[in-house]
C-alpha positions in Angstrom: 10.8 30.4 25.0 11.7 32.4 28.1 11.9 35.5 26.7 9.2 37.6 28.4 8.8 35.4 31.2 8.5 37.3 34.5 11.9 37.7 36.0 13.7 37.2 33.0 16.3 40.0 32.5 17.7 38.8 28.7 17.4 35.7 26.4 19.9 35.5 23.6 21.0 32.8 21.1 24.6 32.6 19.5 26.0 30.5 17.1 29.0 28.3 17.0 30.4 26.2 14.6 28.4 23.1 15.3 26.0 24.6 17.7 23.1 26.8 18.9 23.7 28.4 22.3 21.2 29.7 24.2 21.9 32.1 27.0 19.1 33.1 29.7 19.5 35.6 32.6 17.2 35.4 35.3 16.8 38.4 38.2 16.6 35.6 41.2 16.5 31.7 41.8 12.9 32.1 42.0 12.5 33.8 38.8 14.4 30.6 37.4 12.2 28.2 38.9 8.8 29.5 37.9 10.1 30.3 34.3 11.2 26.4 34.2 7.4 25.3 35.4 5.7 27.8 33.4 7.4 26.2 30.3 7.0 22.5 31.2 3.4 23.5 31.8 3.0 24.7 28.3 4.7 21.2 27.1 7.8 22.4 25.7 10.4 19.6 25.4 13.6 21.2 26.7 15.9 18.4 25.9 15.1 17.5 22.1 13.7 18.9 19.2 12.9 16.6 16.4 14.4 19.2 13.6 18.0 18.7 15.8 20.5 16.2 14.8 21.4 15.2 18.5 19.8 16.3 22.1 20.6 19.2 23.3 23.0 19.8 26.3 21.7 21.9 29.0 24.2 23.7 31.3 23.2 25.6 34.3 25.9 28.2 35.2 25.1 30.2 38.4 27.2 33.3 39.5 29.1 32.7 42.9 
């Protein structure tokens, strides 16, 4: 979804016992914001997919 967006440095998915974990890194705060706007404009529901058993939990982690 974000891979290939301008400013996206990397995007990967990992599996745990009960979840799929997506990790995306951007080059800047501005690149993150622009990617989020582009995904929302494409009408992608970041919170839920009907194939999932429960709503997604989205946690944003920012390096300090």
